[in-house]
Backbone bond lengths (Angstrom), bond angles and torsions (degrees), N, CA, C in turn:
res aa  C-N    CA-C-N  psi(-1)  N-CA   C-N-CA  omega(-1)  CA-C   N-CA-C  phi
1 M - - - 1.456 - - 1.520 113.28 -
2 M 1.355 116.26 -6.42 1.471 121.69 -175.77 1.504 110.48 -123.08
3 D 1.320 116.28 148.74 1.439 119.77 171.31 1.513 110.74 -49.97
4 P 1.372 118.59 137.26 1.460 119.19 -173.42 1.531 114.82 -60.43
5 E 1.317 118.36 -41.50 1.440 118.25 -178.63 1.544 112.52 -71.88
6 T 1.341 114.88 -34.82 1.472 117.76 174.25 1.524 110.28 -64.72
7 A 1.332 117.10 -42.10 1.463 119.87 178.31 1.529 111.75 -61.30
8 H 1.349 115.98 -37.35 1.397 121.65 176.95 1.538 110.95 -58.90
9 Q 1.342 117.10 -50.59 1.438 120.21 -177.87 1.545 111.73 -66.61
10 V 1.373 116.90 -37.72 1.451 121.23 178.42 1.546 109.38 -61.35
11 A 1.354 114.25 -44.10 1.476 120.41 -178.59 1.538 110.29 -61.83
12 L 1.303 117.46 -46.27 1.465 120.49 -178.89 1.543 110.72 -65.70
13 G 1.323 114.78 -40.81 1.473 119.02 177.30 1.529 111.79 -62.14
14 S 1.331 116.12 -42.18 1.453 120.50 177.61 1.538 112.37 -64.28
15 L 1.309 113.38 -41.38 1.439 118.82 179.24 1.527 113.45 -63.55
16 S 1.316 114.26 -37.55 1.482 121.29 175.24 1.533 111.58 -59.58
17 V 1.347 115.14 -45.41 1.490 121.28 179.74 1.527 110.10 -66.16
18 L 1.301 116.10 -39.98 1.490 120.37 -171.31 1.538 111.08 -85.38
19 E 1.316 117.86 -10.72 1.513 123.64 -172.74 1.526 110.45 -48.45
20 P 1.319 119.70 -46.73 1.535 117.23 -176.40 1.475 112.76 -66.76
21 M 1.336 118.79 -23.94 1.465 122.52 -178.74 1.556 112.82 -87.95
22 L 1.309 118.90 -11.25 1.446 121.23 -173.37 1.523 113.48 -62.99
23 P 1.376 120.28 -35.75 1.445 118.30 176.34 1.517 115.98 -54.97
24 F 1.306 118.12 -28.61 1.480 123.04 177.99 1.533 111.83 -69.63
25 L 1.358 115.63 -15.58 1.455 118.66 178.81 1.535 110.75 -108.76
26 S 1.339 115.37 18.69 1.475 118.97 -175.46 1.510 113.50 -58.83
27 S 1.363 117.72 -30.58 1.460 119.58 -177.52 1.496 113.49 -65.93
28 V 1.354 116.40 -23.85 1.510 118.92 179.25 1.543 111.84 -107.05
29 L 1.377 115.52 -20.96 1.463 116.92 -176.27 1.506 114.02 -97.76
30 T 1.308 118.69 -18.40 1.470 121.62 -176.03 1.537 111.11 -130.32
31 V 1.330 114.85 154.42 1.460 121.69 175.79 1.509 107.66 -130.79
32 S 1.305 117.81 120.70 1.427 122.50 179.04 1.534 109.19 -113.33
33 D 1.332 116.67 117.22 1.437 123.13 -179.17 1.479 110.56 -157.97
34 P 1.301 117.17 126.68 1.502 120.69 -177.16 1.510 114.18 -57.38
35 R 1.346 117.04 -23.22 1.500 120.09 178.74 1.530 110.76 -68.86
36 L 1.342 119.25 -20.30 1.439 119.96 -179.50 1.540 111.60 -91.44
37 E 1.320 117.56 -10.99 1.424 118.45 -176.38 1.572 113.80 -71.31
38 K 1.316 113.99 145.47 1.488 121.02 -179.32 1.514 109.30 -142.01
39 T 1.336 115.18 145.85 1.436 122.19 168.93 1.490 108.84 -110.84
40 V 1.312 118.83 117.47 1.448 124.24 -173.52 1.542 108.30 -134.34
41 F 1.324 115.91 135.09 1.495 122.40 -173.73 1.512 112.93 39.62
42 G 1.329 116.32 42.23 1.434 121.79 176.13 1.481 116.79 82.84
43 L 1.333 118.11 0.36 1.498 121.98 -176.01 1.516 108.85 -110.72
44 K 1.321 116.63 146.11 1.492 119.57 177.98 1.522 108.24 -98.69
45 F 1.368 112.69 127.89 1.480 120.19 -178.13 1.524 106.91 -113.85
46 P 1.338 118.75 125.13 1.484 119.54 179.42 1.512 113.18 -66.61
47 N 1.350 117.50 -25.87 1.454 121.04 169.74 1.563 106.90 -155.88
48 P 1.313 115.18 164.39 1.468 117.57 -170.36 1.543 114.31 -86.06
49 I 1.350 119.00 6.46 1.468 123.36 -175.08 1.524 108.85 -95.83
50 G 1.335 115.33 117.44 1.446 120.11 -178.52 1.514 113.85 -118.88
51 L 1.289 118.39 158.11 1.425 125.75 169.53 1.484 112.78 -82.31
52 A 1.311 119.88 121.07 1.442 120.85 179.75 1.527 111.95 -73.80
53 A 1.340 117.25 159.08 1.420 121.58 176.01 1.523 109.58 -63.49
54 G 1.374 114.56 152.12 1.463 120.13 176.52 1.508 112.69 113.10
55 L 1.337 118.54 -23.62 1.466 118.46 179.38 1.542 110.72 -88.07
56 D 1.328 116.08 -42.64 1.495 118.01 175.84 1.515 107.32 -107.51
57 K 1.341 113.21 78.58 1.472 121.76 -172.45 1.539 112.17 -69.25
58 K 1.316 116.66 -26.16 1.479 120.13 -177.74 1.480 111.18 -100.75
59 G 1.321 119.92 -2.81 1.437 120.90 -175.10 1.521 114.77 66.05
60 Q 1.330 114.72 42.31 1.454 118.90 -173.29 1.506 114.75 -86.11
61 L 1.367 117.86 -25.44 1.462 121.14 -166.18 1.516 115.51 -133.67
62 P 1.344 117.25 48.80 1.479 117.80 -178.34 1.558 113.77 -57.56
63 L 1.325 115.53 -39.96 1.482 119.91 -178.43 1.521 110.65 -68.55
64 A 1.342 117.09 -38.58 1.456 120.53 -176.71 1.515 111.78 -61.33
65 W 1.326 117.15 -34.97 1.483 119.56 -177.00 1.551 110.49 -66.08
66 E 1.292 116.08 -36.32 1.489 119.66 172.32 1.520 110.69 -61.49
67 R 1.309 115.24 -45.90 1.450 120.52 -172.93 1.498 112.54 -71.59
68 V 1.347 119.31 -18.23 1.455 119.60 173.50 1.536 112.13 -99.33
69 G 1.344 116.78 15.47 1.477 119.22 165.66 1.484 117.48 104.44
70 F 1.347 119.61 0.77 1.420 119.85 -178.29 1.559 110.53 -77.60
71 G 1.346 116.82 145.12 1.441 122.04 178.09 1.527 111.85 -84.14
72 F 1.301 117.72 -15.54 1.459 122.90 174.21 1.509 106.92 -165.31
73 A 1.331 118.32 164.84 1.449 121.80 179.93 1.507 108.85 -144.48
74 E 1.300 115.40 142.09 1.486 122.28 179.91 1.540 107.86 -113.73
75 L 1.294 116.77 118.20 1.444 122.60 -177.61 1.519 113.48 -97.10
76 G 1.310 118.00 153.92 1.487 120.77 -176.37 1.534 109.86 106.40
77 T 1.308 113.29 -166.85 1.455 132.16 23.60 1.526 109.84 -83.35
78 F 1.401 115.53 140.71 1.447 122.42 177.84 1.521 106.10 -110.70
79 T 1.333 114.25 146.69 1.490 121.32 173.96 1.520 107.83 -123.89
80 S 1.330 117.00 163.70 1.437 118.16 -176.73 1.548 113.36 -68.30
81 K 1.309 113.76 -30.03 1.476 119.05 178.68 1.555 107.55 -104.77
82 A 1.314 114.15 139.04 1.465 118.50 174.52 1.515 108.41 -64.27
83 Q 1.341 116.01 141.08 1.486 118.84 178.38 1.496 109.02 -150.77
84 S 1.366 113.66 149.22 1.462 120.99 -176.56 1.489 112.16 -87.95
85 G 1.313 118.68 -11.46 1.504 122.07 -177.72 1.506 112.89 85.02
86 N 1.303 114.88 -171.50 1.440 120.98 -176.03 1.560 109.71 -77.59
87 L 1.310 115.41 168.92 1.463 121.86 -179.27 1.524 110.91 -67.62
88 T 1.320 114.30 148.05 1.478 119.48 177.10 1.505 109.58 -87.48
89 P 1.376 118.26 157.76 1.439 128.15 -5.50 1.536 111.19 -68.92
90 R 1.313 115.09 146.75 1.466 117.46 -176.77 1.532 111.96 -143.20
91 V 1.339 116.02 12.39 1.452 120.39 171.21 1.522 108.92 -136.26
92 F 1.298 117.60 130.60 1.432 122.59 -172.93 1.569 111.84 -132.83
93 R 1.313 116.70 127.55 1.483 120.57 -177.95 1.510 110.36 -99.38
94 Y 1.362 112.47 146.38 1.451 121.30 175.79 1.524 106.66 -134.12
95 P 1.332 116.23 78.50 1.468 119.65 -171.57 1.531 115.28 -60.89
96 G 1.319 117.32 -32.86 1.442 120.88 177.49 1.524 112.73 -56.94
97 Q 1.285 115.56 -33.37 1.473 122.39 -178.67 1.527 112.09 -104.93
98 K 1.309 117.58 3.05 1.487 122.41 -174.90 1.531 110.16 49.31
99 A 1.333 114.09 51.45 1.443 120.22 -176.32 1.514 113.27 -130.00
100 L 1.324 116.27 162.39 1.444 124.48 175.38 1.492 108.58 -135.28
101 I 1.330 117.07 145.78 1.479 120.77 162.37 1.503 107.26 -118.62
102 N 1.312 115.19 129.34 1.515 117.47 174.18 1.503 110.07 -128.72
103 K 1.294 112.19 145.17 1.480 122.30 171.34 1.493 111.67 -130.62
104 M 1.353 112.16 48.80 1.487 120.20 -173.52 1.541 112.50 -61.94
105 G 1.316 118.24 -47.22 1.433 119.61 -179.77 1.517 115.79 79.15
106 F 1.362 115.53 38.79 1.457 123.31 173.85 1.581 112.59 55.20
107 P 1.348 119.38 52.67 1.431 118.18 171.73 1.548 110.45 -67.68
108 N 1.317 118.45 125.46 1.478 119.25 -178.28 1.559 106.74 -165.87
109 P 1.320 115.57 162.08 1.432 119.79 -177.01 1.517 116.30 -75.20
110 G 1.333 117.08 -3.75 1.459 122.32 -173.05 1.508 111.31 93.08
111 A 1.292 117.53 151.61 1.471 123.62 -169.94 1.541 109.23 -63.02
112 K 1.305 117.87 -41.39 1.501 119.98 -176.92 1.510 112.14 -61.71
113 E 1.341 115.03 -51.09 1.486 117.82 179.71 1.517 111.84 -66.82
114 A 1.373 116.42 -37.43 1.440 118.35 177.50 1.509 110.53 -60.39
115 A 1.325 116.11 -40.62 1.485 119.52 179.93 1.528 110.77 -65.02
116 Q 1.309 117.81 -38.99 1.450 121.23 176.35 1.516 111.08 -62.55
117 N 1.341 118.17 -41.14 1.456 121.79 178.40 1.520 110.61 -64.79
118 L 1.327 116.89 -43.90 1.447 119.07 -179.74 1.449 112.47 -68.15
119 K 1.309 117.71 -33.86 1.526 122.65 174.68 1.540 109.88 -58.27
120 S 1.353 113.57 -46.83 1.499 119.69 179.47 1.504 111.70 -57.98
121 L 1.331 115.82 -44.62 1.469 121.87 -178.75 1.500 109.20 -64.50
122 K 1.279 117.01 -42.25 1.512 120.63 -179.45 1.523 111.86 -65.46
123 E 1.354 114.56 -40.77 1.469 119.98 -177.47 1.548 111.89 -70.23
124 T 1.320 116.90 -26.61 1.451 120.01 178.74 1.529 112.41 -92.99
125 G 1.333 118.02 4.81 1.441 121.41 177.21 1.515 115.47 85.33
126 R 1.307 117.09 5.47 1.471 118.80 -179.83 1.531 109.39 -90.72
127 W 1.287 115.85 60.49 1.451 121.54 -175.60 1.559 108.59 -131.31
128 P 1.315 116.60 136.57 1.467 117.88 -173.67 1.531 112.68 -85.75
129 S 1.296 114.78 169.77 1.487 121.27 175.14 1.570 109.80 -94.00
130 I 1.302 115.59 -16.79 1.514 118.58 176.82 1.534 110.04 -70.65
131 P 1.334 117.62 155.40 1.474 119.46 175.00 1.555 112.15 -64.01
132 I 1.290 114.60 137.97 1.457 121.51 178.11 1.525 111.29 -113.45
133 G 1.322 116.53 119.34 1.431 122.14 176.54 1.535 110.17 -92.30
134 I 1.273 117.35 147.36 1.443 124.43 174.71 1.506 109.12 -116.90
135 N 1.329 116.97 119.35 1.459 121.64 -179.56 1.495 107.86 -98.60
136 I 1.352 116.81 126.50 1.475 121.32 -178.02 1.576 107.12 -123.13
137 G 1.352 111.93 145.15 1.449 120.01 178.31 1.540 109.88 -137.41
138 K 1.322 114.95 -178.87 1.464 120.45 -179.43 1.488 111.92 -86.48
139 S 1.341 116.97 139.87 1.464 119.88 175.77 1.520 107.88 -68.19
140 K 1.314 117.08 144.55 1.438 119.91 -176.58 1.550 112.64 -63.52
141 I 1.318 117.97 -33.51 1.458 120.98 -177.52 1.524 111.85 -80.40
142 T 1.315 118.13 -10.04 1.468 120.94 -179.88 1.514 111.62 -83.90
143 S 1.297 118.16 131.12 1.468 119.81 -179.85 1.550 110.51 -72.86
144 L 1.323 115.53 159.11 1.447 119.31 178.54 1.535 112.26 -58.70
145 E 1.344 115.76 -32.26 1.462 120.35 179.78 1.501 111.05 -65.17
146 D 1.340 118.19 -28.46 1.467 121.19 -178.25 1.519 112.52 -102.04
147 A 1.327 115.44 12.96 1.471 119.68 -174.52 1.509 113.40 -58.85
148 V 1.326 116.09 -42.32 1.498 120.07 -176.53 1.500 111.65 -57.34
149 S 1.317 116.84 -48.68 1.481 120.58 -179.86 1.508 111.66 -65.11
150 D 1.364 116.74 -33.61 1.421 120.99 179.88 1.557 111.25 -67.59
151 Y 1.281 118.25 -45.50 1.453 123.33 174.04 1.502 111.79 -63.54
152 L 1.310 118.13 -42.11 1.464 119.93 -179.09 1.493 112.43 -63.38
153 E 1.338 116.58 -38.24 1.458 120.95 176.48 1.530 110.61 -58.09
154 S 1.313 116.38 -47.88 1.467 120.00 -178.95 1.558 109.12 -62.86
155 L 1.327 115.17 -45.58 1.500 118.85 -176.30 1.506 111.25 -60.08
156 N 1.336 116.53 -41.66 1.493 118.89 -178.65 1.514 113.12 -68.71
157 Y 1.338 115.69 -36.93 1.479 115.73 176.75 1.548 111.10 -66.32
158 L 1.316 116.88 -36.88 1.446 121.69 -167.96 1.527 114.14 -97.54
159 K 1.310 117.28 -4.96 1.474 123.00 -171.09 1.580 111.68 -57.51
160 P 1.352 117.75 -38.91 1.471 118.16 -177.75 1.495 114.55 -64.54
161 Y 1.366 117.41 -15.42 1.469 120.92 -171.88 1.505 112.01 -114.75
162 A 1.351 117.64 5.60 1.441 121.40 -177.57 1.512 110.47 -109.13
163 D 1.304 115.71 133.04 1.447 121.46 168.23 1.556 109.97 -87.51
164 Y 1.283 114.50 -26.09 1.483 120.66 168.04 1.530 109.36 -155.57
165 F 1.318 117.35 161.53 1.436 123.10 177.68 1.531 110.00 -111.64
166 A 1.301 115.60 138.94 1.487 121.51 171.50 1.519 106.32 -110.67
167 I 1.303 116.78 125.33 1.458 122.49 -176.78 1.558 108.31 -98.08
168 N 1.307 115.41 114.61 1.455 121.75 -175.47 1.526 109.92 -97.99
169 V 1.340 112.68 104.22 1.465 120.18 175.21 1.545 109.12 -119.39
170 S 1.346 115.00 15.68 1.477 118.46 -169.12 1.499 114.36 -126.86
171 S 1.320 119.03 5.18 1.470 120.35 175.30 1.543 107.70 -67.06
172 P 1.329 117.35 137.69 1.482 120.73 178.98 1.550 112.33 -85.21
173 N 1.357 116.39 2.67 1.450 119.33 -167.48 1.560 114.07 -107.49
174 T 1.334 116.04 2.94 1.453 121.73 171.26 1.538 108.28 -114.85
175 P 1.333 120.00 115.51 1.451 121.62 -173.93 1.537 112.13 -52.99
176 G 1.325 115.19 129.85 1.441 124.15 175.79 1.499 115.52 76.47
177 L 1.328 118.82 -2.31 1.490 121.38 -174.91 1.519 112.95 -58.18
178 R 1.359 113.55 -40.64 1.482 117.81 -173.83 1.545 112.41 -69.24
179 K 1.322 117.58 -11.61 1.479 120.02 173.52 1.487 110.69 -64.63
180 L 1.309 118.97 -21.52 1.449 123.70 -179.28 1.540 110.88 -72.60
181 Q 1.344 117.54 -10.74 1.475 120.27 175.25 1.525 111.84 -77.44
182 E 1.351 117.66 -12.80 1.431 120.48 179.47 1.560 109.81 -70.60
183 A 1.340 114.93 147.42 1.453 122.67 -164.82 1.520 111.52 -52.58
184 K 1.330 120.72 -50.70 1.445 122.44 -170.71 1.550 112.50 -65.34
185 P 1.379 117.65 -55.14 1.468 116.31 178.37 1.531 113.42 -68.14
186 L 1.307 116.51 -27.55 1.469 120.13 178.29 1.518 110.84 -66.47
187 K 1.332 116.58 -45.64 1.462 119.46 179.15 1.497 111.92 -60.59
188 K 1.341 117.27 -41.60 1.448 121.10 -179.98 1.537 110.67 -63.17
189 L 1.325 115.24 -45.40 1.487 122.64 -178.66 1.543 109.47 -62.93
190 L 1.320 116.33 -55.12 1.460 119.13 -172.31 1.535 112.71 -69.56
191 T 1.311 118.05 -34.76 1.466 120.29 176.56 1.505 109.77 -60.99
192 A 1.329 118.15 -44.26 1.469 121.84 178.61 1.527 113.14 -63.26
193 L 1.316 115.51 -43.56 1.470 120.84 -176.27 1.532 110.60 -72.18
194 V 1.334 117.69 -40.75 1.479 116.96 177.91 1.498 111.33 -64.75
195 K 1.310 116.66 -39.03 1.479 118.07 178.58 1.535 111.14 -64.07
196 E 1.343 115.84 -42.42 1.470 119.02 -177.33 1.515 113.02 -72.83
197 A 1.349 115.71 -31.52 1.483 120.48 -179.38 1.544 111.59 -69.06
198 K 1.333 114.92 -28.14 1.471 120.81 179.10 1.530 111.32 60.47
199 D 1.285 118.74 -109.01 1.485 120.85 -174.79 1.525 113.10 -83.95
200 K 1.337 119.58 -3.88 1.419 122.77 -179.17 1.555 110.96 -86.91
201 P 1.325 119.30 121.29 1.474 120.31 179.01 1.534 112.43 -56.79
202 V 1.303 116.98 137.07 1.455 123.02 175.17 1.508 108.72 -113.06
203 L 1.355 115.83 125.74 1.481 122.48 179.43 1.515 108.34 -114.75
204 L 1.301 114.75 145.53 1.496 119.57 176.50 1.522 109.47 -104.22
205 K 1.341 117.22 130.46 1.424 122.47 176.08 1.503 111.90 -100.33
206 L 1.312 117.24 123.77 1.467 122.41 -169.04 1.520 111.84 -110.94
207 A 1.309 116.86 156.42 1.477 121.34 178.19 1.507 111.86 -83.13
208 P 1.311 118.21 148.96 1.453 121.30 176.99 1.503 112.86 -78.19
209 D 1.334 117.99 -5.58 1.487 120.32 -174.37 1.523 112.15 -92.87
210 L 1.324 118.06 -1.05 1.457 120.36 -178.59 1.545 109.35 -71.67
211 E 1.350 115.73 138.96 1.462 120.06 173.84 1.552 107.71 -75.68
212 E 1.320 114.41 171.34 1.465 119.68 -173.82 1.535 113.39 -55.98
213 K 1.344 116.14 -47.47 1.473 118.30 -176.38 1.518 114.16 -63.64
214 P 1.379 116.52 -51.94 1.487 113.99 178.08 1.545 114.04 -66.81
215 L 1.317 116.35 -26.93 1.446 119.40 175.77 1.541 110.73 -64.05
216 K 1.335 113.04 -48.96 1.459 117.97 177.56 1.534 112.31 -60.03
217 E 1.353 115.76 -40.33 1.491 118.62 178.34 1.531 111.09 -62.22
218 A 1.319 113.89 -43.09 1.479 118.62 -178.52 1.518 110.73 -63.99
219 A 1.322 116.46 -41.28 1.468 119.99 177.77 1.496 112.36 -64.64
220 S 1.341 115.72 -44.56 1.467 119.84 178.53 1.508 110.97 -63.26
221 T 1.338 117.44 -39.31 1.461 120.77 179.51 1.529 110.58 -65.21
222 A 1.325 116.91 -41.74 1.451 120.85 177.28 1.520 112.25 -61.08
223 L 1.326 118.54 -42.94 1.434 120.64 179.21 1.519 110.38 -67.28
224 S 1.284 118.68 -42.60 1.487 120.23 -178.49 1.519 112.09 -67.46
225 A 1.333 115.59 -25.69 1.488 121.39 179.05 1.496 112.34 -80.27
226 G 1.361 116.46 -14.14 1.477 121.26 179.22 1.513 115.31 97.44
227 C 1.351 117.35 18.41 1.453 119.50 176.76 1.524 109.79 -63.51
228 A 1.342 113.39 147.44 1.496 118.66 -177.03 1.518 111.02 -90.00
229 G 1.363 118.96 -11.68 1.428 121.06 -177.15 1.491 112.29 -177.37
230 L 1.352 114.61 172.58 1.485 121.97 179.98 1.488 108.83 -128.83
231 I 1.340 116.44 147.92 1.465 122.76 178.41 1.532 106.78 -116.36
232 A 1.347 114.17 124.10 1.463 121.35 -179.89 1.542 109.02 -125.79
233 T 1.330 119.56 108.41 1.465 127.40 10.54 1.498 110.97 -149.63
234 N 1.329 114.43 176.79 1.464 119.70 171.12 1.521 109.42 -79.07
235 T 1.348 118.33 -167.91 1.434 121.94 179.45 1.526 109.17 -78.20
236 T 1.364 115.41 166.95 1.428 120.60 -175.57 1.543 114.19 -114.51
237 L 1.283 116.80 151.59 1.437 121.16 172.39 1.505 114.18 -82.94
238 S 1.332 115.78 -12.79 1.457 121.47 177.29 1.508 112.07 -65.68
239 R 1.304 118.81 152.09 1.460 121.93 173.40 1.549 109.29 -116.41
240 A 1.346 117.39 19.37 1.433 121.55 176.54 1.536 107.92 -63.12
241 G 1.356 116.38 138.81 1.425 121.11 -178.71 1.516 113.55 96.55
242 L 1.296 116.75 -13.63 1.511 121.90 173.92 1.504 110.13 -99.40
243 P 1.321 118.69 150.09 1.458 119.41 175.31 1.498 112.38 -59.97
244 S 1.292 118.74 152.43 1.447 121.91 -176.55 1.541 107.93 -62.81
245 G 1.341 115.01 143.97 1.463 118.22 -174.81 1.486 110.11 157.25
246 K 1.345 117.63 -178.36 1.420 124.65 178.07 1.518 110.99 -95.15
247 Y 1.326 118.21 129.87 1.472 121.82 -176.40 1.518 108.88 -125.89
248 P 1.296 115.95 157.55 1.481 119.45 177.72 1.566 110.54 -72.67
249 D 1.296 115.61 162.53 1.431 121.13 173.32 1.521 107.84 -65.54
250 G 1.356 115.38 163.07 1.438 119.00 175.34 1.508 111.83 126.15
251 G 1.310 116.01 -179.38 1.440 121.34 -176.56 1.505 112.68 -95.55
252 L 1.303 118.42 133.00 1.509 124.83 178.37 1.513 109.30 -91.17
253 S 1.352 114.38 132.78 1.442 119.42 175.30 1.589 109.27 -133.44
254 G 1.285 115.64 176.39 1.460 118.93 -177.98 1.501 112.89 100.03
255 Q 1.372 115.82 -161.10 1.425 120.07 -174.32 1.496 115.25 -58.01
256 P 1.373 120.95 -36.91 1.451 117.17 177.49 1.569 115.84 -61.79
257 L 1.314 114.66 -19.00 1.489 118.78 -178.99 1.552 110.97 -85.24
258 K 1.301 118.13 -16.82 1.451 119.97 -167.42 1.508 114.74 -57.25
259 K 1.311 119.91 -49.28 1.508 120.86 -178.35 1.511 109.48 -66.56
260 M 1.313 119.36 -41.88 1.428 121.90 -177.80 1.543 109.91 -62.77
261 A 1.353 116.44 -43.96 1.486 120.85 -177.15 1.476 108.37 -68.01
262 T 1.359 120.13 -39.56 1.453 122.17 179.53 1.497 112.45 -68.89
263 K 1.318 117.73 -31.36 1.456 121.79 176.75 1.571 109.44 -65.57
264 V 1.312 115.96 -43.96 1.454 121.09 176.27 1.489 110.54 -63.00
265 L 1.327 118.35 -42.25 1.454 122.71 178.98 1.526 111.97 -60.36
266 K 1.332 116.13 -43.82 1.490 119.44 176.17 1.530 110.49 -62.63
267 S 1.270 116.96 -42.44 1.503 120.70 178.92 1.537 109.90 -60.47
268 L 1.349 115.95 -45.49 1.509 118.10 179.59 1.541 111.21 -65.64
269 S 1.318 115.91 -36.35 1.478 118.17 177.53 1.537 109.09 -63.92
270 R 1.274 117.50 -39.21 1.455 120.07 178.59 1.522 112.50 -68.47
271 F 1.358 115.14 -40.77 1.487 117.55 -177.96 1.529 109.57 -70.92
272 T 1.320 119.87 -42.01 1.443 121.64 -172.14 1.539 114.35 -83.94
273 K 1.341 114.98 -19.97 1.515 120.25 176.59 1.483 112.56 51.74
274 G 1.326 117.53 41.74 1.458 122.59 174.65 1.520 114.18 76.12
275 K 1.327 117.88 10.77 1.468 119.05 -178.34 1.532 113.12 -71.34
276 V 1.331 115.02 -30.24 1.471 117.56 175.92 1.540 107.38 -137.22
277 P 1.361 116.95 153.22 1.472 120.13 175.37 1.534 109.76 -67.75
278 L 1.371 111.91 153.31 1.481 120.44 176.99 1.535 107.89 -115.74
279 V 1.315 117.13 140.75 1.476 122.83 173.52 1.508 105.89 -112.47
280 A 1.353 115.88 128.35 1.443 122.89 -177.42 1.495 111.16 -100.48
281 V 1.342 117.61 138.97 1.444 121.65 172.44 1.524 108.52 -152.65
282 G 1.318 117.66 140.80 1.432 121.18 -178.89 1.544 112.10 132.87
283 G 1.324 115.95 103.77 1.479 120.22 173.40 1.499 114.77 76.60
284 V 1.349 118.96 28.81 1.512 120.16 -178.35 1.549 109.45 -94.48
285 F 1.343 113.93 114.87 1.471 119.13 179.75 1.512 112.18 -125.39
286 T 1.319 117.49 -23.70 1.479 122.71 -173.73 1.517 111.02 -133.31
287 A 1.344 114.32 165.56 1.466 119.04 176.00 1.509 112.06 -62.37
288 Q 1.333 115.67 -30.53 1.455 119.19 175.95 1.523 110.64 -64.62
289 D 1.365 116.60 -40.52 1.478 119.57 175.64 1.504 111.66 -59.51
290 V 1.340 115.42 -42.61 1.434 119.84 178.69 1.564 111.44 -59.85
291 Q 1.348 112.91 -47.44 1.462 118.54 -177.58 1.537 111.43 -62.39
292 E 1.344 116.47 -37.64 1.477 120.48 175.91 1.504 111.63 -61.41
293 K 1.353 117.52 -38.53 1.451 120.33 177.81 1.501 111.37 -68.09
294 L 1.326 117.69 -41.67 1.474 121.97 177.34 1.499 110.39 -62.98
295 N 1.304 115.93 -42.37 1.460 118.56 -179.75 1.519 112.76 -68.50
296 A 1.356 116.46 -24.10 1.474 120.23 -179.63 1.513 110.54 -85.55
297 G 1.323 119.41 1.24 1.445 121.80 175.08 1.495 116.96 119.84
298 A 1.331 118.64 -0.15 1.458 121.25 -177.98 1.571 112.40 -77.63
299 S 1.264 116.19 146.14 1.478 122.32 172.39 1.568 110.44 -97.52
300 L 1.295 115.77 -30.91 1.458 123.94 -179.20 1.505 109.98 -135.71
301 V 1.326 117.93 155.57 1.503 121.06 -179.60 1.501 109.07 -133.49
302 Q 1.320 117.23 134.90 1.424 122.95 175.89 1.526 114.92 -109.70
303 V 1.325 116.72 152.66 1.466 120.82 175.88 1.525 109.19 -127.68
304 Y 1.332 113.81 153.29 1.467 123.12 174.12 1.515 109.80 -143.99
305 T 1.296 114.14 -73.84 1.485 118.53 -177.85 1.538 111.95 -63.35
306 G 1.313 115.82 -34.64 1.481 120.11 178.73 1.528 109.65 -63.03
307 Y 1.357 116.33 -37.51 1.498 119.01 179.54 1.475 111.60 -66.58
308 I 1.370 117.42 -35.65 1.454 121.39 -179.40 1.546 109.75 -67.62
309 Y 1.319 116.90 -42.81 1.489 118.56 -177.26 1.563 113.77 -82.53
310 E 1.363 114.96 -32.36 1.479 118.75 -174.61 1.544 113.05 -91.30
311 G 1.348 116.41 -24.17 1.466 118.18 175.85 1.486 115.57 95.62
312 P 1.365 117.65 -178.44 1.453 122.71 -166.19 1.537 113.45 -71.91
313 F 1.318 118.46 -12.25 1.474 119.31 -179.61 1.495 113.30 -90.17
314 L 1.344 117.58 1.12 1.465 121.87 -175.14 1.513 111.80 -58.74
315 P 1.356 122.30 -52.44 1.472 119.85 -176.07 1.550 112.63 -55.14
316 A 1.373 116.53 -43.44 1.447 118.34 -179.12 1.523 110.09 -67.45
317 R 1.302 118.02 -37.65 1.455 121.13 -179.58 1.546 111.06 -66.54
318 L 1.319 116.96 -37.84 1.436 120.03 176.40 1.527 112.48 -65.40
319 C 1.347 114.00 -43.80 1.470 119.22 178.21 1.561 111.83 -61.80
320 R 1.304 114.52 -45.41 1.468 116.64 178.87 1.540 111.07 -64.54
321 G 1.316 115.93 -36.78 1.478 118.44 178.44 1.515 111.15 -64.72
322 L 1.330 116.23 -38.80 1.502 117.47 177.94 1.492 112.00 -65.16
323 L 1.358 117.46 -38.52 1.464 119.50 179.44 1.515 111.55 -66.87
324 E 1.356 116.30 -38.31 1.463 121.14 176.51 1.539 111.10 -61.19
325 K 1.339 115.38 -42.10 1.471 119.47 179.41 1.519 110.17 -66.15
326 N 1.336 118.79 -35.97 1.447 118.48 179.51 1.485 113.14 -70.80
327 E 1.353 116.92 -25.50 1.450 122.32 -179.54 1.534 112.71 -76.00
328 K 1.300 115.36 -23.07 1.511 120.15 -173.86 1.535 109.60 -81.57
């Protein structure tokens, strides 16, 4: 009944107000069971269900995501320069297909201000025990030639607050960004970021629209640069799975993305041969969806669109579903 982006802001605002009361709802919002625990790229996860980047774009609520049952949360995407993003409207719902199209364009306060906000949260004790990922991308005004310094600036500001970094070179909503998935610029970027991140794991987030050869090249480049893992996938430019018609520009997520994202995940699993962990995202709504991602090679699974359509009890429901499947 509400504009999607307005609903997004209202939901985050409500969650911020309700955050102190969430522990009283832990029996329905969270599931604690040692069978769900995982250690991946040196980090301990209480469960494998994570919040994907894009929901908490300003990094406002790291503690709240733990309190609503996530095993980890990825904040951002952050860029070195503050930016308002693309013109509105820029989020579109397709409830019949459980899908979203967004052309947000990385609206965020900039890495420096985001770091200051996260510092304040940490100093006041509003910091979770779950792993926190920081997703960083290129500022729209920064040229591709200057991309490395742009990413490095964001990484250095945000390093104290990241358990791992996710490198976003695959959003379809920043002009030219996906060119950074090509082997030569990707190797330069990732080598610099891995070196600067030091002990913080660096993960590469890839697009679902890559063909087999460039996908394999990107995976190989990430491994040779020292990345600790890969994330499959970002949103797609495809409109497969939607009824025929005219649609806005932007990235499609939700159920229509599921098969495509899982196909990419399987390819990455085959290419990497278990050398690095894989994080799956795309079309996750049920415990069966999670299990399919795990069976396809994922160590961890993220949700975004599923959380919007299914509501705040989704992480707990997915965790309980996984436990039930393990018992059968």
